[in-house]
MIDOSE-1310 file (N, C-alpha, C; in nm, 2 decimals, decimal comma, always signed):
residues 261
mttg	+7,46/+6,49/+9,99/+7,42/+6,63/+9,98/+7,31/+6,66/+10,08; +7,32/+6,77/+10,15/+7,22/+6,81/+10,25/+7,09/+6,86/+10,18; +6,98/+6,82/+10,24/+6,85/+6,87/+10,19/+6,79/+6,96/+10,29; +6,70/+7,05/+10,25/+6,64/+7,14/+10,34/+6,55/+7,08/+10,44
tepa	+6,51/+6,95/+10,42/+6,42/+6,88/+10,51/+6,49/+6,79/+10,60; +6,62/+6,78/+10,59/+6,70/+6,69/+10,68/+6,69/+6,74/+10,82; +6,65/+6,66/+10,92/+6,65/+6,71/+11,06/+6,79/+6,75/+11,10; +6,80/+6,85/+11,18/+6,92/+6,91/+11,23/+7,01/+6,80/+11,30
rdha	+6,95/+6,72/+11,38/+7,03/+6,62/+11,45/+7,08/+6,51/+11,36; +7,00/+6,48/+11,26/+7,05/+6,38/+11,16/+7,17/+6,44/+11,08; +7,16/+6,57/+11,05/+7,26/+6,63/+10,97/+7,39/+6,63/+11,06; +7,38/+6,66/+11,18/+7,50/+6,66/+11,27/+7,56/+6,53/+11,28
rria	+7,48/+6,42/+11,29/+7,53/+6,29/+11,29/+7,60/+6,25/+11,16; +7,55/+6,30/+11,05/+7,61/+6,27/+10,92/+7,75/+6,34/+10,91; +7,76/+6,46/+10,96/+7,88/+6,53/+10,96/+7,98/+6,46/+11,05; +7,94/+6,42/+11,17/+8,02/+6,35/+11,26/+8,07/+6,22/+11,20
aavt	+7,99/+6,15/+11,13/+8,03/+6,02/+11,07/+8,13/+6,04/+10,96; +8,11/+6,15/+10,88/+8,21/+6,18/+10,77/+8,34/+6,22/+10,83; +8,35/+6,30/+10,94/+8,47/+6,33/+11,00/+8,54/+6,21/+11,06; +8,47/+6,12/+11,13/+8,52/+6,00/+11,19/+8,58/+5,91/+11,08
drwv	+8,50/+5,88/+10,98/+8,54/+5,79/+10,88/+8,66/+5,84/+10,81; +8,67/+5,96/+10,77/+8,79/+6,01/+10,70/+8,91/+6,01/+10,79; +8,90/+6,05/+10,92/+9,01/+6,05/+11,01/+9,06/+5,91/+11,04; +8,97/+5,82/+11,08/+9,01/+5,68/+11,11/+9,08/+5,61/+10,99
hcyg	+9,02/+5,64/+10,87/+9,08/+5,57/+10,75/+9,22/+5,62/+10,73; +9,24/+5,75/+10,75/+9,38/+5,81/+10,72/+9,48/+5,79/+10,83; +9,43/+5,80/+10,95/+9,53/+5,80/+11,07/+9,50/+5,70/+11,17; +9,37/+5,66/+11,20/+9,34/+5,58/+11,31/+9,26/+5,65/+11,42
psrl	+9,23/+5,58/+11,52/+9,14/+5,64/+11,63/+9,21/+5,71/+11,74; +9,32/+5,79/+11,70/+9,39/+5,86/+11,80/+9,41/+6,00/+11,75; +9,48/+6,09/+11,83/+9,51/+6,23/+11,80/+9,38/+6,30/+11,76; +9,28/+6,29/+11,84/+9,15/+6,34/+11,81/+9,15/+6,50/+11,80
evpm	+9,25/+6,56/+11,86/+9,25/+6,71/+11,86/+9,27/+6,75/+11,71; +9,32/+6,67/+11,62/+9,34/+6,71/+11,49/+9,21/+6,72/+11,41; +9,13/+6,61/+11,40/+9,00/+6,63/+11,33/+8,91/+6,73/+11,39; +8,92/+6,74/+11,53/+8,83/+6,84/+11,60/+8,88/+6,98/+11,56
svva	+9,01/+7,00/+11,54/+9,06/+7,14/+11,51/+9,01/+7,18/+11,37; +8,99/+7,08/+11,28/+8,95/+7,12/+11,15/+8,80/+7,16/+11,15; +8,72/+7,09/+11,22/+8,58/+7,13/+11,24/+8,57/+7,26/+11,31; +8,65/+7,28/+11,42/+8,64/+7,40/+11,49/+8,69/+7,52/+11,41
sisl	+8,79/+7,51/+11,33/+8,84/+7,62/+11,26/+8,75/+7,66/+11,15; +8,68/+7,56/+11,08/+8,58/+7,60/+10,98/+8,46/+7,67/+11,05; +8,43/+7,62/+11,17/+8,32/+7,68/+11,24/+8,35/+7,83/+11,28; +8,47/+7,85/+11,33/+8,51/+7,99/+11,37/+8,52/+8,08/+11,24
lhae	+8,57/+8,03/+11,13/+8,58/+8,11/+11,02/+8,44/+8,15/+10,97; +8,35/+8,06/+10,98/+8,21/+8,09/+10,94/+8,15/+8,20/+11,04; +8,19/+8,19/+11,17/+8,14/+8,30/+11,26/+8,21/+8,43/+11,23; +8,33/+8,43/+11,18/+8,40/+8,55/+11,14/+8,35/+8,61/+11,01
qpta	+8,33/+8,52/+10,91/+8,29/+8,56/+10,78/+8,18/+8,47/+10,73; +8,06/+8,50/+10,76/+7,94/+8,41/+10,74/+7,93/+8,36/+10,59; +7,98/+8,44/+10,50/+7,96/+8,41/+10,36/+8,08/+8,34/+10,30; +8,18/+8,32/+10,38/+8,31/+8,28/+10,32/+8,30/+8,15/+10,25
yaap	+8,22/+8,05/+10,29/+8,22/+7,92/+10,23/+8,13/+7,91/+10,11; +8,08/+8,03/+10,06/+8,02/+8,03/+9,93/+8,13/+8,05/+9,82; +8,25/+8,08/+9,87/+8,36/+8,11/+9,77/+8,44/+7,98/+9,73; +8,43/+7,94/+9,61/+8,50/+7,82/+9,56/+8,65/+7,82/+9,59
plly	+8,72/+7,93/+9,58/+8,87/+7,93/+9,61/+8,90/+7,88/+9,75; +8,81/+7,92/+9,85/+8,84/+7,88/+9,98/+8,81/+7,73/+10,00; +8,71/+7,68/+9,94/+8,68/+7,53/+9,94/+8,79/+7,46/+9,88; +8,85/+7,51/+9,77/+8,96/+7,45/+9,71/+9,08/+7,44/+9,80
llse	+9,10/+7,56/+9,86/+9,22/+7,57/+9,95/+9,21/+7,47/+10,06; +9,09/+7,45/+10,12/+9,08/+7,36/+10,23/+9,11/+7,21/+10,19; +9,07/+7,17/+10,08/+9,07/+7,03/+10,05/+9,17/+6,98/+9,94; +9,22/+7,08/+9,86/+9,30/+7,04/+9,74/+9,44/+7,08/+9,74
vgpg	+9,48/+7,18/+9,82/+9,62/+7,23/+9,81/+9,71/+7,13/+9,88; +9,84/+7,16/+9,87/+9,94/+7,07/+9,94/+9,93/+7,08/+10,09; +9,98/+6,98/+10,16/+9,98/+6,98/+10,31/+10,04/+7,11/+10,37; +10,15/+7,15/+10,31/+10,22/+7,27/+10,37/+10,14/+7,39/+10,36
dfrr	+10,07/+7,42/+10,25/+9,98/+7,53/+10,23/+9,86/+7,52/+10,32; +9,81/+7,40/+10,33/+9,70/+7,38/+10,42/+9,73/+7,41/+10,57; +9,85/+7,37/+10,61/+9,89/+7,40/+10,75/+9,91/+7,55/+10,77; +9,97/+7,61/+10,67/+9,99/+7,76/+10,69/+9,86/+7,83/+10,69
erwt	+9,76/+7,79/+10,61/+9,63/+7,86/+10,61/+9,56/+7,84/+10,74; +9,56/+7,72/+10,79/+9,50/+7,70/+10,92/+9,57/+7,77/+11,03; +9,70/+7,77/+11,03/+9,78/+7,84/+11,13/+9,75/+7,99/+11,13; +9,74/+8,04/+11,01/+9,71/+8,19/+11,00/+9,57/+8,22/+11,06
qwnr	+9,48/+8,13/+11,03/+9,34/+8,15/+11,09/+9,34/+8,15/+11,24; +9,41/+8,05/+11,30/+9,41/+8,05/+11,45/+9,48/+8,17/+11,51; +9,59/+8,22/+11,44/+9,65/+8,34/+11,48/+9,55/+8,46/+11,48; +9,47/+8,46/+11,37/+9,38/+8,57/+11,36/+9,27/+8,56/+11,47
atti	+9,24/+8,44/+11,50/+9,14/+8,42/+11,61/+9,19/+8,48/+11,74; +9,32/+8,48/+11,76/+9,38/+8,54/+11,88/+9,33/+8,68/+11,90; +9,33/+8,76/+11,79/+9,29/+8,90/+11,81/+9,14/+8,92/+11,81; +9,06/+8,83/+11,75/+8,92/+8,84/+11,75/+8,85/+8,80/+11,88
wptl	+8,91/+8,68/+11,94/+8,85/+8,63/+12,06/+8,96/+8,61/+12,16; +9,02/+8,72/+12,21/+9,14/+8,70/+12,29/+9,12/+8,64/+12,43; +8,99/+8,64/+12,48/+8,97/+8,58/+12,61/+8,94/+8,43/+12,60; +8,93/+8,38/+12,48/+8,90/+8,24/+12,46/+9,01/+8,16/+12,40
hhhw	+9,10/+8,24/+12,33/+9,20/+8,17/+12,24/+9,29/+8,08/+12,32; +9,32/+8,10/+12,45/+9,41/+8,01/+12,52/+9,36/+7,87/+12,54; +9,23/+7,86/+12,53/+9,17/+7,73/+12,54/+9,18/+7,65/+12,41; +9,22/+7,71/+12,30/+9,23/+7,65/+12,17/+9,36/+7,59/+12,14
vpff	+9,45/+7,60/+12,24/+9,59/+7,54/+12,21/+9,59/+7,40/+12,16; +9,50/+7,31/+12,21/+9,50/+7,17/+12,15/+9,47/+7,17/+12,00; +9,40/+7,28/+11,95/+9,36/+7,28/+11,81/+9,47/+7,33/+11,72; +9,57/+7,39/+11,77/+9,67/+7,44/+11,68/+9,82/+7,40/+11,71
ewme	+9,84/+7,35/+11,83/+9,98/+7,32/+11,87/+10,04/+7,21/+11,78; +9,95/+7,12/+11,73/+10,00/+7,01/+11,65/+10,05/+7,05/+11,51; +10,02/+7,18/+11,47/+10,06/+7,23/+11,34/+10,19/+7,30/+11,34; +10,27/+7,29/+11,45/+10,40/+7,35/+11,45/+10,48/+7,31/+11,33
pgsd	+10,57/+7,39/+11,28/+10,65/+7,36/+11,16/+10,72/+7,22/+11,19; +10,72/+7,14/+11,08/+10,77/+7,00/+11,09/+10,67/+6,90/+11,14; +10,54/+6,94/+11,13/+10,44/+6,85/+11,18/+10,44/+6,72/+11,09; +10,39/+6,61/+11,16/+10,38/+6,49/+11,09/+10,30/+6,50/+10,97
rnll	+10,35/+6,46/+10,85/+10,28/+6,48/+10,73/+10,15/+6,40/+10,73; +10,15/+6,29/+10,80/+10,02/+6,20/+10,81/+9,91/+6,28/+10,88; +9,95/+6,36/+10,98/+9,85/+6,44/+11,05/+9,78/+6,54/+10,95; +9,87/+6,60/+10,87/+9,82/+6,70/+10,78/+9,73/+6,64/+10,67
tgaq	+9,78/+6,52/+10,62/+9,70/+6,45/+10,52/+9,56/+6,41/+10,57; +9,56/+6,36/+10,70/+9,43/+6,33/+10,76/+9,35/+6,45/+10,78; +9,41/+6,56/+10,82/+9,33/+6,68/+10,85/+9,26/+6,73/+10,72; +9,34/+6,72/+10,61/+9,28/+6,76/+10,48/+9,17/+6,67/+10,44
avaa	+9,18/+6,54/+10,47/+9,07/+6,45/+10,43/+8,95/+6,48/+10,52; +8,97/+6,52/+10,64/+8,85/+6,56/+10,72/+8,79/+6,69/+10,67; +8,87/+6,78/+10,62/+8,81/+6,91/+10,57/+8,73/+6,87/+10,44; +8,78/+6,78/+10,36/+8,70/+6,74/+10,24/+8,57/+6,67/+10,28
gcid	+8,58/+6,59/+10,39/+8,46/+6,52/+10,44/+8,36/+6,62/+10,49; +8,40/+6,72/+10,56/+8,31/+6,83/+10,61/+8,24/+6,90/+10,50; +8,31/+6,93/+10,39/+8,25/+6,99/+10,28/+8,15/+6,90/+10,21; +8,18/+6,78/+10,20/+8,09/+6,68/+10,13/+7,97/+6,66/+10,22
agls	+7,98/+6,67/+10,35/+7,87/+6,64/+10,44/+7,78/+6,77/+10,46; +7,82/+6,88/+10,41/+7,74/+7,00/+10,42/+7,76/+7,08/+10,54; +7,88/+7,08/+10,60/+7,91/+7,16/+10,72/+7,88/+7,31/+10,70; +7,91/+7,36/+10,59/+7,88/+7,51/+10,57/+7,74/+7,54/+10,57
gflg	+7,65/+7,45/+10,52/+7,51/+7,46/+10,52/+7,46/+7,45/+10,66; +7,51/+7,36/+10,74/+7,47/+7,35/+10,88/+7,51/+7,48/+10,96; +7,63/+7,53/+10,94/+7,67/+7,65/+11,01/+7,59/+7,77/+10,97; +7,55/+7,77/+10,84/+7,47/+7,89/+10,79/+7,33/+7,89/+10,83
dpfr	+7,28/+7,79/+10,89/+7,14/+7,78/+10,94/+7,14/+7,82/+11,09; +7,09/+7,93/+11,13/+7,10/+7,97/+11,27/+7,03/+7,87/+11,37; +6,92/+7,81/+11,32/+6,86/+7,72/+11,41/+6,95/+7,60/+11,44; +7,00/+7,54/+11,33/+7,09/+7,42/+11,35/+7,21/+7,46/+11,44
rrnv	+7,28/+7,57/+11,40/+7,40/+7,61/+11,47/+7,38/+7,63/+11,62; +7,26/+7,69/+11,66/+7,24/+7,73/+11,80/+7,16/+7,62/+11,88; +7,11/+7,52/+11,81/+7,03/+7,42/+11,88/+7,08/+7,28/+11,88; +7,20/+7,26/+11,81/+7,26/+7,13/+11,81/+7,41/+7,15/+11,84
dllg	+7,46/+7,07/+11,94/+7,60/+7,08/+11,98/+7,68/+7,00/+11,88; +7,71/+7,06/+11,76/+7,78/+6,98/+11,66/+7,91/+6,94/+11,70; +7,99/+7,02/+11,76/+8,13/+6,98/+11,81/+8,12/+6,87/+11,91; +8,02/+6,88/+12,00/+8,00/+6,77/+12,09/+7,96/+6,64/+12,02
vvlh	+7,88/+6,64/+11,92/+7,84/+6,53/+11,85/+7,96/+6,46/+11,78; +8,04/+6,55/+11,71/+8,16/+6,50/+11,65/+8,26/+6,43/+11,74; +8,28/+6,50/+11,86/+8,38/+6,45/+11,96/+8,32/+6,32/+12,01; +8,19/+6,31/+12,04/+8,13/+6,18/+12,09/+8,15/+6,07/+11,99
rlrr	+8,13/+6,10/+11,86/+8,15/+5,99/+11,76/+8,29/+5,95/+11,75; +8,39/+6,04/+11,75/+8,53/+6,01/+11,75/+8,57/+5,93/+11,87; +8,53/+5,96/+11,98/+8,57/+5,89/+12,11/+8,50/+5,75/+12,12; +8,39/+5,73/+12,05/+8,33/+5,60/+12,04/+8,43/+5,50/+11,98
emft	+8,51/+5,55/+11,89/+8,61/+5,46/+11,82/+8,72/+5,42/+11,92; +8,74/+5,49/+12,03/+8,84/+5,46/+12,13/+8,77/+5,40/+12,25; +8,65/+5,37/+12,24/+8,57/+5,31/+12,35/+8,58/+5,39/+12,48; +8,58/+5,52/+12,47/+8,58/+5,61/+12,59/+8,44/+5,66/+12,61
gmpd	+8,40/+5,66/+12,73/+8,26/+5,70/+12,76/+8,25/+5,85/+12,76; +8,14/+5,90/+12,69/+8,11/+6,04/+12,69/+7,96/+6,05/+12,66; +7,88/+6,13/+12,73/+7,74/+6,14/+12,70/+7,71/+6,19/+12,56; +7,61/+6,13/+12,50/+7,57/+6,17/+12,36/+7,50/+6,31/+12,37
pira	+7,56/+6,41/+12,31/+7,49/+6,55/+12,32/+7,36/+6,55/+12,26; +7,33/+6,46/+12,16/+7,20/+6,46/+12,09/+7,09/+6,42/+12,18; +7,13/+6,33/+12,28/+7,02/+6,28/+12,37/+7,00/+6,37/+12,49; +7,09/+6,46/+12,51/+7,08/+6,55/+12,63/+6,98/+6,66/+12,61
glhr	+6,90/+6,68/+12,71/+6,80/+6,79/+12,70/+6,84/+6,89/+12,81; +6,75/+6,98/+12,84/+6,78/+7,08/+12,94/+6,79/+7,01/+13,08; +6,90/+7,04/+13,15/+6,93/+6,98/+13,27/+6,82/+7,00/+13,37; +6,79/+6,90/+13,45/+6,68/+6,90/+13,55/+6,69/+7,03/+13,64
ddeh	+6,81/+7,05/+13,69/+6,83/+7,17/+13,78/+6,80/+7,30/+13,71; +6,83/+7,30/+13,58/+6,81/+7,43/+13,50/+6,66/+7,46/+13,47; +6,58/+7,36/+13,47/+6,44/+7,38/+13,44/+6,38/+7,48/+13,53; +6,41/+7,48/+13,66/+6,36/+7,57/+13,76/+6,44/+7,71/+13,76
nvar	+6,57/+7,70/+13,74/+6,65/+7,82/+13,75/+6,64/+7,91/+13,63; +6,62/+7,86/+13,51/+6,62/+7,94/+13,39/+6,52/+8,04/+13,39; +6,40/+8,02/+13,45/+6,29/+8,12/+13,45/+6,33/+8,24/+13,53; +6,43/+8,23/+13,62/+6,46/+8,34/+13,71/+6,58/+8,42/+13,66
iqpg	+6,65/+8,37/+13,55/+6,77/+8,44/+13,50/+6,73/+8,57/+13,43; +6,80/+8,67/+13,46/+6,78/+8,80/+13,40/+6,91/+8,85/+13,35; +6,90/+8,95/+13,25/+7,03/+9,01/+13,20/+7,12/+9,06/+13,31; +7,24/+9,03/+13,30/+7,34/+9,07/+13,40/+7,37/+8,96/+13,51
ctlt	+7,29/+8,85/+13,51/+7,31/+8,74/+13,60/+7,44/+8,67/+13,57; +7,49/+8,60/+13,67/+7,60/+8,52/+13,66/+7,56/+8,37/+13,67; +7,59/+8,29/+13,57/+7,55/+8,15/+13,57/+7,67/+8,06/+13,57; +7,68/+7,98/+13,67/+7,80/+7,89/+13,69/+7,76/+7,74/+13,66
iqga	+7,83/+7,68/+13,57/+7,80/+7,54/+13,53/+7,93/+7,46/+13,56; +7,91/+7,35/+13,64/+8,02/+7,26/+13,66/+8,01/+7,14/+13,56; +8,12/+7,08/+13,53/+8,12/+6,97/+13,43/+8,05/+7,00/+13,30; +8,09/+7,11/+13,24/+8,02/+7,17/+13,13/+8,04/+7,09/+13,00
gtgt	+8,14/+7,00/+12,99/+8,16/+6,93/+12,87/+8,19/+7,02/+12,75; +8,13/+6,99/+12,64/+8,14/+7,08/+12,52/+8,04/+7,19/+12,52; +7,96/+7,19/+12,62/+7,87/+7,31/+12,64/+7,72/+7,28/+12,61; +7,68/+7,15/+12,59/+7,54/+7,12/+12,56/+7,44/+7,19/+12,66
rlmh	+7,48/+7,18/+12,78/+7,39/+7,24/+12,89/+7,37/+7,39/+12,87; +7,48/+7,46/+12,84/+7,48/+7,60/+12,81/+7,39/+7,63/+12,69; +7,40/+7,55/+12,59/+7,33/+7,57/+12,47/+7,18/+7,56/+12,49; +7,13/+7,47/+12,57/+6,99/+7,46/+12,61/+6,94/+7,58/+12,69
iaar	+7,03/+7,62/+12,78/+6,99/+7,74/+12,86/+6,98/+7,86/+12,77; +7,07/+7,88/+12,68/+7,07/+7,99/+12,59/+6,95/+7,99/+12,50; +6,91/+7,87/+12,46/+6,79/+7,86/+12,37/+6,66/+7,90/+12,45; +6,65/+7,86/+12,58/+6,54/+7,90/+12,66/+6,54/+8,05/+12,69
lrrr	+6,66/+8,11/+12,71/+6,66/+8,25/+12,73/+6,61/+8,33/+12,60; +6,65/+8,28/+12,49/+6,60/+8,35/+12,37/+6,45/+8,34/+12,36; +6,39/+8,23/+12,40/+6,25/+8,23/+12,40/+6,18/+8,33/+12,49; +6,26/+8,37/+12,59/+6,21/+8,48/+12,68/+6,26/+8,61/+12,63
didp	+6,31/+8,62/+12,51/+6,36/+8,75/+12,46/+6,48/+8,81/+12,54; +6,56/+8,72/+12,60/+6,68/+8,76/+12,67/+6,80/+8,71/+12,58; +6,88/+8,81/+12,56/+7,00/+8,78/+12,48/+7,11/+8,71/+12,57; +7,15/+8,59/+12,53/+7,25/+8,51/+12,61/+7,38/+8,59/+12,63
agir	+7,40/+8,68/+12,54/+7,53/+8,76/+12,55/+7,52/+8,86/+12,67; +7,41/+8,88/+12,73/+7,39/+8,96/+12,84/+7,41/+8,89/+12,97; +7,45/+8,76/+12,97/+7,47/+8,68/+13,09/+7,62/+8,66/+13,11; +7,66/+8,66/+13,23/+7,80/+8,62/+13,26/+7,81/+8,47/+13,28
wqar	+7,87/+8,40/+13,19/+7,88/+8,26/+13,19/+8,01/+8,21/+13,25; +8,00/+8,12/+13,35/+8,12/+8,06/+13,41/+8,11/+7,91/+13,40; +8,20/+7,85/+13,33/+8,18/+7,70/+13,31/+8,31/+7,63/+13,34; +8,30/+7,51/+13,40/+8,42/+7,44/+13,43/+8,42/+7,30/+13,36
eidd	+8,53/+7,27/+13,29/+8,55/+7,14/+13,23/+8,70/+7,11/+13,23; +8,73/+7,00/+13,30/+8,87/+6,96/+13,32/+8,93/+6,89/+13,20; +8,85/+6,84/+13,10/+8,90/+6,78/+12,98/+8,93/+6,89/+12,88; +9,06/+6,90/+12,85/+9,11/+7,02/+12,77/+9,05/+7,02/+12,63
laaa	+9,03/+6,90/+12,57/+8,97/+6,90/+12,44/+8,82/+6,94/+12,44; +8,75/+6,89/+12,54/+8,61/+6,93/+12,55/+8,60/+7,08/+12,58; +8,69/+7,13/+12,67/+8,69/+7,27/+12,70/+8,72/+7,36/+12,57; +8,81/+7,31/+12,49/+8,84/+7,38/+12,36/+8,72/+7,39/+12,28
clav	+8,64/+7,28/+12,27/+8,52/+7,28/+12,19/+8,42/+7,37/+12,25; +8,41/+7,38/+12,39/+8,32/+7,47/+12,46/+8,35/+7,61/+12,42; +8,48/+7,65/+12,41/+8,52/+7,78/+12,38/+8,47/+7,82/+12,24; +8,48/+7,73/+12,15/+8,43/+7,75/+12,01/+8,28/+7,77/+12,01
navl	+8,21/+7,68/+12,09/+8,07/+7,69/+12,09/+8,02/+7,82/+12,15; +8,09/+7,87/+12,25/+8,05/+8,00/+12,30/+8,04/+8,11/+12,20; +8,12/+8,10/+12,09/+8,12/+8,19/+11,98/+8,00/+8,16/+11,89; +7,98/+8,03/+11,86/+7,88/+7,98/+11,77/+7,74/+8,01/+11,82
wglg	+7,72/+8,00/+11,95/+7,59/+8,02/+12,02/+7,56/+8,16/+12,06; +7,66/+8,25/+12,04/+7,63/+8,39/+12,07/+7,63/+8,42/+12,22; +7,72/+8,35/+12,30/+7,71/+8,37/+12,44/+7,78/+8,50/+12,49; +7,84/+8,57/+12,39/+7,89/+8,70/+12,43/+8,04/+8,70/+12,47
rdvl	+8,09/+8,81/+12,51/+8,23/+8,82/+12,55/+8,26/+8,79/+12,69; +8,16/+8,78/+12,78/+8,18/+8,75/+12,92/+8,16/+8,60/+12,95; +8,25/+8,52/+12,89/+8,25/+8,38/+12,91/+8,38/+8,34/+12,97; +8,37/+8,28/+13,09/+8,49/+8,23/+13,16/+8,49/+8,08/+13,17
igta	+8,59/+8,02/+13,12/+8,60/+7,87/+13,12/+8,72/+7,83/+13,20; +8,70/+7,74/+13,30/+8,80/+7,69/+13,39/+8,83/+7,55/+13,36; +8,95/+7,51/+13,37/+8,99/+7,37/+13,35/+9,06/+7,31/+13,47; +9,08/+7,38/+13,57/+9,15/+7,33/+13,69/+9,06/+7,24/+13,77
eepd	+9,12/+7,14/+13,84/+9,04/+7,05/+13,92/+9,03/+7,10/+14,07; +9,11/+7,20/+14,10/+9,11/+7,25/+14,24/+8,98/+7,33/+14,27; +8,95/+7,34/+14,40/+8,83/+7,42/+14,44/+8,83/+7,57/+14,39; +8,95/+7,62/+14,38/+8,96/+7,76/+14,34/+8,97/+7,78/+14,19
wlea	+8,90/+7,70/+14,12/+8,91/+7,69/+13,97/+8,87/+7,83/+13,91; +8,78/+7,90/+13,97/+8,73/+8,02/+13,92/+8,85/+8,13/+13,92; +8,92/+8,13/+14,03/+9,03/+8,23/+14,04/+9,14/+8,19/+13,94; +9,17/+8,06/+13,93/+9,27/+8,02/+13,83/+9,22/+8,06/+13,69
aree	+9,09/+8,04/+13,66/+9,04/+8,08/+13,52/+9,06/+8,22/+13,50; +9,03/+8,31/+13,60/+9,04/+8,45/+13,58/+9,19/+8,49/+13,56; +9,28/+8,42/+13,63/+9,42/+8,45/+13,61/+9,47/+8,41/+13,47; +9,42/+8,30/+13,42/+9,46/+8,25/+13,29/+9,40/+8,35/+13,18
raaa	+9,28/+8,39/+13,20/+9,22/+8,49/+13,11/+9,30/+8,62/+13,10; +9,34/+8,67/+13,22/+9,41/+8,79/+13,23/+9,55/+8,78/+13,16; +9,61/+8,66/+13,18/+9,74/+8,64/+13,12/+9,73/+8,63/+12,97; +9,62/+8,57/+12,92/+9,60/+8,56/+12,78/+9,58/+8,70/+12,72
lcrn	+9,51/+8,79/+12,79/+9,49/+8,92/+12,74/+9,62/+9,00/+12,73; +9,70/+8,98/+12,83/+9,83/+9,05/+12,83/+9,92/+9,00/+12,72; +9,92/+8,87/+12,69/+10,00/+8,82/+12,58/+9,95/+8,88/+12,44; +9,82/+8,91/+12,43/+9,77/+8,95/+12,30/+9,76/+9,10/+12,29
h	+9,82/+9,18/+12,38/+9,82/+9,32/+12,37/+9,96/+9,38/+12,37
């Protein structure tokens, strides 16, 4: 059970441990897009309906119903996200393509176990606290913990502070500026910049954010974080390795908008 005095970073680590333990126990250290999709979808639903997780029926739905109903409810939510965040939704394909009809039942069972673990670890309380939500890269912490099980290197978001280059630049950023970040990962660097901007009474939603991350799963997390951290509607995420990644990202965003209208 979460306490009001538990440090935000410790709470994030506890949620990450719960997700990892439930997933590895049920499925093993692979298919990480599945547990990440559970955390991401709960996070987005909280952004859409901040009081939703006070409702016992929804908690029951997430952790207790049959795998088929669980899949349908999650699928419905990702479809709804298409209309709410049309310029980001195409980055979330890794989070919902595994739920196609006929999905491996073991994936669904593991996903439900992760949902129950999130509830037990107090994810809704974490998301409901603006300080925690905006100052800790929870999705990055969870992904880091999961990837540790596969022995793949990834910087620990908890240990990352404001990037050295950003220390000098953030003081000059004004509303309407364009900020371009290479190797953005799950967005920890953007999170720290946004926090500094708020201290200067600048709304991060007034900045044009351009971020490049070639790891599709990390980029999917970044797109969710853009919502959680209030980065606004002008967020462009590129995943191409080519030098013209910005143009490719603009074309992908335009195509996504066309599909959703």
